[in-house]
C-alpha positions as CSV (number, residue, x, y, z in Angstrom):
1,X,-0.1,0.0,-0.1
2,X,1.7,3.2,-1.2
3,X,1.6,6.3,1.2
4,X,0.5,9.7,0.9
5,X,3.8,10.9,0.7
6,X,4.4,8.5,-2.3
7,X,0.8,10.1,-3.8
8,X,2.5,13.4,-3.6
9,X,5.6,12.7,-5.1
10,X,4.3,10.8,-8.2
11,X,1.8,13.9,-8.7
12,X,4.8,16.3,-8.4
13,X,6.4,14.3,-11.1
14,X,3.5,14.4,-12.9
15,X,3.2,17.9,-12.9
16,X,6.4,19.1,-14.1
17,X,6.1,16.5,-17.1
18,X,2.8,18.0,-18.1
19,X,4.7,21.6,-18.0
20,X,7.5,19.9,-19.8
21,X,10.0,21.6,-17.7
22,X,13.6,20.0,-16.7
23,X,14.0,19.7,-13.1
24,X,16.3,23.1,-13.4
25,X,13.5,24.8,-14.6
26,X,10.9,23.7,-12.6
27,X,13.1,24.6,-9.9
28,X,13.8,28.2,-10.4
29,X,9.8,28.5,-10.8
30,X,9.2,27.7,-7.3
31,X,12.6,29.0,-5.8
32,X,14.4,25.5,-5.6
33,X,17.6,24.3,-6.9
34,X,17.6,21.3,-9.4
35,X,19.4,18.7,-7.1
36,X,16.4,19.7,-4.6
37,X,13.7,18.9,-7.2
38,X,15.5,15.9,-8.2
39,X,15.4,14.4,-4.6
40,X,12.2,15.1,-3.6
41,X,11.2,13.3,-7.1
42,X,13.4,10.0,-6.1
43,X,12.3,9.9,-2.8
44,X,15.5,11.1,-1.3
45,X,14.0,13.9,0.5
46,X,10.5,14.6,1.7
47,X,8.2,17.2,-0.1
48,X,7.9,19.8,3.1
49,X,4.7,22.1,3.4
50,X,7.2,24.9,2.4
51,X,8.3,23.0,-0.5
52,X,4.4,22.5,-1.6
53,X,3.3,25.6,-1.0
54,X,6.1,27.2,-3.3
55,X,4.6,24.6,-6.2
56,X,1.3,25.8,-5.3
57,X,2.2,29.2,-5.7
58,X,3.8,28.9,-8.9
59,X,1.7,26.6,-10.7
60,X,-1.8,26.7,-9.2
61,X,-3.9,29.1,-10.8
62,X,-7.2,27.9,-8.8
63,X,-5.2,28.1,-5.6
64,X,-7.4,29.5,-2.6
65,X,-5.3,31.4,-0.2
66,X,-7.4,30.3,2.8
67,X,-7.5,26.7,2.3
68,X,-4.2,26.4,0.4
69,X,-3.4,24.9,-3.0
70,X,-3.8,21.4,-4.5
71,X,-0.4,20.0,-3.2
72,X,-0.9,21.8,0.1
73,X,-4.2,20.5,0.8
74,X,-2.7,16.7,-0.1
75,X,-0.3,16.9,2.3
76,X,-2.2,18.2,4.8
77,X,-3.9,14.6,4.4
78,X,-0.7,13.1,6.4
79,X,-2.6,14.7,9.7
80,X,-4.7,11.6,9.2
81,X,-1.9,9.0,9.1
82,X,0.5,10.3,11.5
83,X,0.0,12.2,14.7
84,X,1.1,16.5,14.7
85,X,4.6,15.8,16.1
86,X,5.6,13.6,13.9
87,X,5.3,15.9,11.0
88,X,7.8,18.0,12.5
89,X,10.6,15.7,13.3
90,X,10.0,14.1,9.7
91,X,11.2,17.6,8.4
92,X,14.1,17.6,10.8
93,X,14.8,14.0,9.8
94,X,14.7,14.3,6.3
95,X,16.9,17.4,6.4
96,X,19.9,15.9,8.4
97,X,23.1,14.4,7.2
98,X,23.5,12.5,10.4
99,X,21.2,10.4,12.5
100,X,22.4,9.1,15.9
101,X,19.7,6.7,17.0
102,X,19.8,4.4,20.3
103,X,16.9,2.1,21.1
104,X,17.3,-0.2,24.1
105,X,13.5,-2.1,23.3
106,X,12.4,-1.9,19.6
107,X,14.3,-2.1,15.8
108,X,14.9,1.5,14.6
109,X,11.8,2.7,12.9
110,X,14.4,3.3,9.8
111,X,15.9,-0.4,10.2
112,X,12.4,-2.1,10.4
113,X,10.7,-4.5,8.0
114,X,7.0,-4.2,6.9
115,X,6.1,-7.2,9.2
116,X,8.1,-6.2,12.0
117,X,6.6,-2.3,11.9
118,X,2.9,-3.9,11.6
119,X,3.7,-6.0,14.8
120,X,5.1,-2.7,16.9
121,X,1.4,-1.3,15.9
122,X,-0.9,-4.4,16.6
123,X,-1.4,-3.7,20.1
124,X,-1.9,0.2,20.2
125,X,-5.5,-0.1,19.7
126,X,-5.7,1.1,15.9
127,X,-8.1,0.3,13.2
128,X,-6.6,-2.2,10.5
129,X,-6.7,0.9,8.1
130,X,-4.8,3.0,10.5
131,X,-2.2,0.1,11.2
132,X,-1.5,0.0,7.3
133,X,-1.5,3.8,6.9
134,X,1.0,4.1,9.5
135,X,3.2,1.2,8.2
136,X,3.2,2.6,4.6
137,X,4.2,6.2,6.3
138,X,7.4,4.3,8.7
139,X,8.5,2.6,5.4
140,X,8.1,5.6,3.2
141,X,10.7,7.6,5.9
142,X,13.2,4.7,5.1
143,X,13.9,6.6,1.4
144,X,16.4,8.9,3.5
145,X,18.9,5.7,4.2
146,X,18.4,4.2,0.4
147,X,17.9,7.1,-1.6
148,X,20.6,8.8,-3.9
149,X,21.9,10.9,-1.3
150,X,21.6,8.9,1.6
151,X,21.9,10.1,5.3
152,X,24.9,8.3,7.8
153,X,23.1,6.6,10.0
154,X,24.7,5.2,13.6
155,X,22.6,3.4,15.3
156,X,22.9,1.7,18.7
157,X,20.7,-0.9,20.1
158,X,20.4,-2.7,23.2
159,X,20.9,-7.0,22.4
160,X,17.3,-7.3,23.8
161,X,15.9,-5.8,20.5
162,X,17.7,-8.7,18.9
163,X,16.0,-11.5,21.0
164,X,12.8,-10.1,22.5
165,X,10.1,-12.2,20.4
166,X,7.4,-11.4,18.8
167,X,4.4,-13.8,19.9
168,X,2.4,-15.7,17.3
169,X,4.7,-14.3,14.8
170,X,8.0,-16.6,14.7
171,X,8.5,-15.8,11.2
172,X,9.0,-11.8,11.9
173,X,12.5,-11.8,13.4
174,X,14.4,-13.9,11.3
175,X,13.4,-11.6,8.5
176,X,14.1,-8.5,10.5
177,X,17.6,-9.6,11.5
178,X,18.7,-10.7,8.2
179,X,17.7,-7.3,6.8
180,X,19.4,-5.7,9.7
181,X,22.4,-7.7,9.0
182,X,22.1,-6.4,4.9
183,X,21.5,-2.9,6.1
184,X,24.7,-2.7,8.6
185,X,26.7,-3.7,5.3
186,X,26.3,-0.6,3.8
187,X,28.7,2.3,4.0
188,X,26.9,5.0,5.2
189,X,25.0,2.6,8.1
190,X,26.6,1.5,11.4
191,X,24.9,-0.8,14.0
192,X,26.4,-1.3,17.0
193,X,25.1,-4.0,19.9
194,X,25.4,-3.3,23.8
195,X,25.6,-6.3,25.1
196,X,24.3,-7.7,28.7
197,X,27.8,-7.3,29.9
198,X,27.6,-3.6,29.9
199,X,25.1,-4.1,33.0
200,X,22.6,-1.5,33.7
201,X,23.6,1.7,31.8
202,X,22.6,5.2,31.5
203,X,20.6,4.6,28.3
204,X,18.2,2.1,29.4
205,X,15.9,4.6,30.7
206,X,14.6,5.5,27.0
207,X,15.7,5.5,23.3
208,X,16.1,8.9,21.5
209,X,17.6,10.2,18.3
210,X,19.9,13.1,17.4
211,X,19.7,14.6,13.8
212,X,22.3,16.9,12.7
213,X,21.5,19.7,10.2
214,X,23.5,20.7,7.2
215,X,24.7,23.8,9.4
216,X,25.7,21.7,12.3
217,X,22.7,22.0,14.6
218,X,21.3,19.3,16.5
219,X,17.6,18.5,17.0
220,X,16.6,15.6,19.1
221,X,13.6,13.1,19.0
222,X,12.3,11.5,22.4
223,X,9.6,8.6,22.7
224,X,7.6,8.7,25.5
225,X,4.8,6.5,26.8
226,X,2.0,8.9,26.0
227,X,3.7,11.0,23.1
228,X,7.0,11.8,21.3
229,X,8.4,15.0,21.4
230,X,11.2,17.1,19.4
231,X,13.8,18.8,21.8
232,X,15.9,21.6,20.7
233,X,16.9,23.4,24.1
234,X,20.8,23.4,24.7
235,X,20.7,21.8,28.3
236,X,18.6,18.7,27.1
237,X,20.8,18.4,24.1
238,X,24.0,18.5,26.0
239,X,22.6,15.7,28.5
240,X,21.5,13.6,25.4
241,X,24.8,13.8,23.7
242,X,26.6,13.0,26.8
243,X,24.5,9.9,27.2
244,X,25.0,9.1,23.5
245,X,28.5,9.1,23.9
246,X,28.3,6.3,27.0
247,X,26.0,4.3,25.5
248,X,28.1,4.2,22.3
249,X,31.0,3.3,24.6
250,X,29.4,0.4,25.9
251,X,28.4,-0.8,22.5
252,X,30.7,-3.3,20.4
253,X,32.7,-2.7,17.9
254,X,31.0,-2.3,14.0
255,X,32.4,-5.5,13.4
256,X,31.4,-7.4,16.3
257,X,28.3,-6.0,16.4
258,X,27.7,-7.6,12.7
259,X,29.0,-11.0,13.4
260,X,26.7,-11.2,16.7
261,X,23.6,-10.0,14.5
262,X,24.5,-12.9,12.1
263,X,25.0,-14.9,14.8
264,X,21.5,-14.4,16.1
265,X,19.8,-14.7,12.9
266,X,20.7,-18.5,13.1
267,X,19.1,-19.1,16.8
268,X,15.8,-17.8,15.0
269,X,15.8,-20.5,12.4
């Protein structure tokens, strides 16, 4: 099932084709570079609200200022798929040059298979349609690590993420760990594992993501029991970056982590 973003991107490509404009010429009409237009059209960069508003201003003669143009209205449909706080985070995630992701309990979302993603949502009291929409949205976000200009990703996970079973779905974890091993071999992806030998360490109190922006600024994402939040205050970021250094220091090396992941795959088969 395609996500709303996939549909918006396909319609953006169609519009440019109908206008018979190159990516460079289309970019000039909306105030963006040809490389930015290309990145949006190939899935490497998510079309932000600012981007689609620029498209609407330049190419939607029926645009109504109060309601927004055609593409603005399309993108607004995302609010029916993901919670509002996630829209804000996706913007930072899409623009990041480096993502540092720590997870003590779940597989990082950008590394999840479709089956694993669906399993993580199955107990959230969502309807089947809502689950399918959120799975499609989560998988769509993975374009930033498999696109033409992938983001650098360093993920540290607790070893229990590799070993926690999904009740009733014995087929999910072998596929997920095989996918994890494959992703860990990409040159721009590091997956590091903290083993039981670390004992209790600070990261166990909760996962977080640090997104480094092109200007060097860092924005963080925290996931709580009730809701998640985007964090940008200097004190909070300093604490999170200090915690990151601790958890990364507790992790195995990249090579040792990959070997452990491959070994753990065998325990699920």
